[in-house]
BAKELO-239554 format. One record per residue (C-alpha): residue number from 1; x, y, z. Coordinates in steps of 0.5 Angstrom, whole numbers. Last residue first. Example, Ala and Ser with C-alpha at 12.3 -4.5 7.8 and 13.67 -1.06 7.14 Angstrom:
residues 2
- 2,27,-2,14
- 1,25,-9,16
//
This chain:
residues 353
- 353,-46,-50,22
- 352,-46,-42,23
- 351,-38,-42,22
- 350,-38,-45,15
- 349,-42,-39,12
- 348,-37,-34,15
- 347,-31,-38,13
- 346,-34,-39,6
- 345,-35,-31,5
- 344,-27,-31,8
- 343,-25,-35,2
- 342,-29,-32,-3
- 341,-26,-25,-2
- 340,-19,-27,0
- 339,-16,-23,-6
- 338,-8,-24,-5
- 337,-8,-30,-10
- 336,-1,-34,-9
- 335,5,-31,-12
- 334,7,-32,-19
- 333,4,-26,-22
- 332,8,-22,-17
- 331,14,-25,-18
- 330,14,-24,-26
- 329,12,-16,-24
- 328,18,-16,-20
- 327,23,-18,-25
- 326,20,-14,-30
- 325,20,-8,-26
- 324,27,-8,-23
- 323,30,-2,-27
- 322,24,2,-25
- 321,25,0,-17
- 320,32,2,-18
- 319,30,9,-20
- 318,25,9,-15
- 317,31,7,-10
- 316,36,12,-12
- 315,30,18,-12
- 314,29,16,-5
- 313,36,16,-3
- 312,37,23,-6
- 311,31,26,-3
- 310,32,23,4
- 309,30,16,7
- 308,35,12,11
- 307,31,13,18
- 306,24,12,14
- 305,27,5,11
- 304,27,4,4
- 303,24,-3,1
- 302,23,-6,-5
- 301,17,-11,-7
- 300,15,-18,-9
- 299,21,-22,-8
- 298,19,-26,-3
- 297,24,-24,2
- 296,21,-17,0
- 295,14,-18,2
- 294,16,-21,9
- 293,20,-15,10
- 292,15,-10,8
- 291,9,-13,13
- 290,15,-14,18
- 289,16,-7,18
- 288,9,-5,17
- 287,7,-9,24
- 286,13,-5,28
- 285,8,-3,34
- 284,8,4,32
- 283,12,11,32
- 282,18,8,34
- 281,17,2,30
- 280,18,6,23
- 279,12,6,19
- 278,14,2,13
- 277,17,6,6
- 276,15,1,1
- 275,17,1,-6
- 274,12,-3,-10
- 273,12,-6,-17
- 272,4,-6,-19
- 271,1,-13,-20
- 270,-6,-11,-19
- 269,-7,-17,-14
- 268,0,-15,-11
- 267,-2,-8,-10
- 266,-8,-10,-7
- 265,-4,-14,-2
- 264,0,-8,-1
- 263,-6,-3,1
- 262,-9,-8,6
- 261,-3,-10,9
- 260,0,-3,11
- 259,7,-2,8
- 258,7,6,7
- 257,7,7,-1
- 256,11,9,-7
- 255,8,5,-13
- 254,10,4,-20
- 253,7,4,-27
- 252,1,7,-25
- 251,-5,8,-30
- 250,-9,3,-27
- 249,-8,5,-20
- 248,-11,12,-21
- 247,-17,9,-25
- 246,-18,4,-19
- 245,-18,10,-14
- 244,-23,14,-18
- 243,-29,12,-14
- 242,-25,14,-7
- 241,-19,19,-8
- 240,-15,22,-3
- 239,-12,29,-2
- 238,-10,30,-9
- 237,-4,32,-13
- 236,-2,32,-20
- 235,6,33,-22
- 234,8,32,-29
- 233,8,40,-30
- 232,8,44,-24
- 231,2,48,-24
- 230,-1,46,-17
- 229,6,46,-14
- 228,5,52,-9
- 227,-2,49,-7
- 226,2,44,-3
- 225,-4,39,-1
- 224,-3,35,6
- 223,-10,37,9
- 222,-13,30,8
- 221,-8,25,5
- 220,-2,26,0
- 219,-5,22,-6
- 218,1,24,-11
- 217,1,22,-18
- 216,8,23,-21
- 215,10,23,-28
- 214,17,20,-30
- 213,24,21,-32
- 212,25,29,-32
- 211,20,29,-26
- 210,24,25,-22
- 209,30,29,-20
- 208,26,36,-19
- 207,21,32,-16
- 206,26,29,-10
- 205,24,35,-5
- 204,17,33,-6
- 203,18,26,-5
- 202,22,27,1
- 201,16,31,4
- 200,11,27,2
- 199,15,21,5
- 198,16,24,12
- 197,8,27,12
- 196,5,20,11
- 195,-2,21,9
- 194,-9,21,14
- 193,-13,16,9
- 192,-6,12,7
- 191,0,15,4
- 190,0,13,-3
- 189,5,15,-8
- 188,3,13,-16
- 187,9,14,-20
- 186,7,14,-28
- 185,12,12,-33
- 184,13,17,-39
- 183,9,18,-46
- 182,2,17,-42
- 181,0,25,-43
- 180,-1,26,-36
- 179,-7,31,-34
- 178,-8,27,-28
- 177,-16,26,-29
- 176,-14,24,-36
- 175,-8,19,-35
- 174,-13,15,-30
- 173,-19,15,-35
- 172,-14,12,-40
- 171,-11,7,-35
- 170,-18,5,-34
- 169,-20,2,-27
- 168,-24,-5,-26
- 167,-20,-9,-22
- 166,-21,-5,-15
- 165,-29,-5,-17
- 164,-29,-12,-15
- 163,-27,-10,-8
- 162,-22,-14,-4
- 161,-23,-19,2
- 160,-16,-20,4
- 159,-12,-27,4
- 158,-15,-33,6
- 157,-9,-36,11
- 156,-13,-40,16
- 155,-13,-39,24
- 154,-17,-43,29
- 153,-11,-49,30
- 152,-5,-44,31
- 151,-5,-36,32
- 150,3,-36,30
- 149,2,-41,24
- 148,-4,-36,21
- 147,0,-30,22
- 146,6,-33,18
- 145,1,-35,12
- 144,-1,-27,12
- 143,-8,-25,10
- 142,-11,-28,16
- 141,-18,-31,18
- 140,-19,-33,25
- 139,-25,-38,27
- 138,-29,-39,33
- 137,-27,-32,36
- 136,-28,-31,44
- 135,-20,-32,45
- 134,-19,-29,38
- 133,-22,-22,40
- 132,-16,-20,45
- 131,-10,-22,40
- 130,-15,-18,35
- 129,-15,-12,39
- 128,-7,-12,41
- 127,-6,-13,33
- 126,-4,-20,30
- 125,3,-21,27
- 124,4,-21,19
- 123,-2,-16,19
- 122,-9,-17,16
- 121,-12,-20,22
- 120,-20,-23,20
- 119,-24,-25,26
- 118,-30,-30,25
- 117,-35,-30,31
- 116,-41,-35,32
- 115,-46,-32,37
- 114,-47,-35,43
- 113,-50,-29,47
- 112,-44,-27,51
- 111,-39,-29,45
- 110,-43,-23,41
- 109,-42,-18,47
- 108,-34,-20,47
- 107,-34,-19,40
- 106,-37,-12,40
- 105,-33,-10,46
- 104,-27,-11,42
- 103,-28,-9,35
- 102,-28,-2,37
- 101,-20,-2,38
- 100,-19,-4,31
- 99,-20,-11,28
- 98,-24,-14,22
- 97,-30,-17,26
- 96,-35,-22,23
- 95,-41,-24,27
- 94,-46,-29,25
- 93,-53,-31,26
- 92,-55,-25,29
- 91,-60,-24,35
- 90,-61,-17,34
- 89,-64,-15,41
- 88,-59,-20,45
- 87,-53,-18,40
- 86,-55,-10,41
- 85,-55,-11,49
- 84,-49,-15,49
- 83,-46,-9,45
- 82,-48,-4,50
- 81,-45,-8,55
- 80,-39,-9,51
- 79,-39,-2,50
- 78,-39,0,57
- 77,-33,-5,59
- 76,-29,-1,53
- 75,-31,5,56
- 74,-29,3,63
- 73,-22,1,60
- 72,-21,8,57
- 71,-21,12,63
- 70,-14,10,66
- 69,-11,9,59
- 68,-14,16,58
- 67,-8,19,62
- 66,-3,16,56
- 65,3,12,57
- 64,4,7,51
- 63,2,1,48
- 62,-5,4,47
- 61,-12,0,47
- 60,-17,6,45
- 59,-23,6,48
- 58,-30,4,46
- 57,-37,7,46
- 56,-43,4,42
- 55,-46,6,35
- 54,-51,2,31
- 53,-51,3,23
- 52,-56,-1,19
- 51,-53,-3,12
- 50,-57,-4,6
- 49,-56,3,3
- 48,-49,6,6
- 47,-47,9,12
- 46,-41,4,13
- 45,-35,9,11
- 44,-38,15,15
- 43,-39,11,21
- 42,-32,7,20
- 41,-28,13,20
- 40,-30,14,28
- 39,-34,19,31
- 38,-40,15,33
- 37,-36,8,34
- 36,-38,2,31
- 35,-43,-4,30
- 34,-45,-5,23
- 33,-52,-9,21
- 32,-53,-13,15
- 31,-60,-17,14
- 30,-57,-22,9
- 29,-60,-24,3
- 28,-55,-27,-1
- 27,-54,-21,-6
- 26,-53,-17,1
- 25,-48,-21,3
- 24,-44,-21,-4
- 23,-45,-14,-4
- 22,-42,-13,3
- 21,-36,-17,3
- 20,-31,-12,-1
- 19,-34,-6,3
- 18,-33,-10,9
- 17,-25,-11,7
- 16,-25,-3,7
- 15,-27,-2,14
- 14,-21,-4,18
- 13,-16,-1,13
- 12,-20,5,13
- 11,-17,6,20
- 10,-20,6,27
- 9,-26,1,26
- 8,-28,-6,26
- 7,-35,-9,26
- 6,-40,-13,22
- 5,-46,-16,25
- 4,-50,-21,20
- 3,-57,-23,20
- 2,-60,-29,16
- 1,-67,-28,13
//
């Protein structure tokens, strides 16, 4: 029986591609192990039948001043030794890393035991963790062609692994759970697992202008519900959706979202016209701005920068998105395939040879 170690964490985007690969790996008979942190989102998401979960120490790789920058390198080193011991014990045939700070000690541990490593980078430019991991990886899969070109000969643009259930949603079930009649377009707002506070606020302020024209299905992120809006006709809010998310996507005619790469490529695969409000550079490394600009240049989305967003500009941008819907659907249909599940599986097989 072949054995594979999966790793990645910190955000849901570093974990969901593993969920897409998992059924295929189990069907092929792999003994699947996941190495992550004890308290990270990956622990909750990857505690699944057929997966053995292992916890290691890890420190966050920050680009800003924080006192933990002095202590976390020691946690990374400790995690590398823990991972190396696990690799020596498990003796896996291959390691697949999705990035995030937890992946660094795991990839180093795999390299120390001559375990071939495949990294996957979702964003247009590699994150700090994947920049480090790429030195120890045999191959690198990327979602954006620009990223593959920047990383050189090790890298191949594959797209991102996507769960098959993403494509099995029912518009009728989506409308039913939202309480919408289906006689108006549906705008789906997605802010990620932790939400998008500024977009949530602007959208709610824009509701008086939007609701006469469309229904709004709002995924607010954990802890961001506004109970005072629960009885507002044409507006339905959830903190997040898991099993029901494909139905929400199926009933959506338009999407308002941040510009995380996993999400926007899922929207591309589902041919959903999208208005992207990328996370601003002052609060991030700017990867979402680059993701959104790449899509905009190819005619796959509209973009509204957060610094330009008010209730009025957001309303105008959503109306413009609706008017351009046919052109966007045509461009999304003509774009190269976004689902990279098969390509990544092939690379996992190839690096073991």
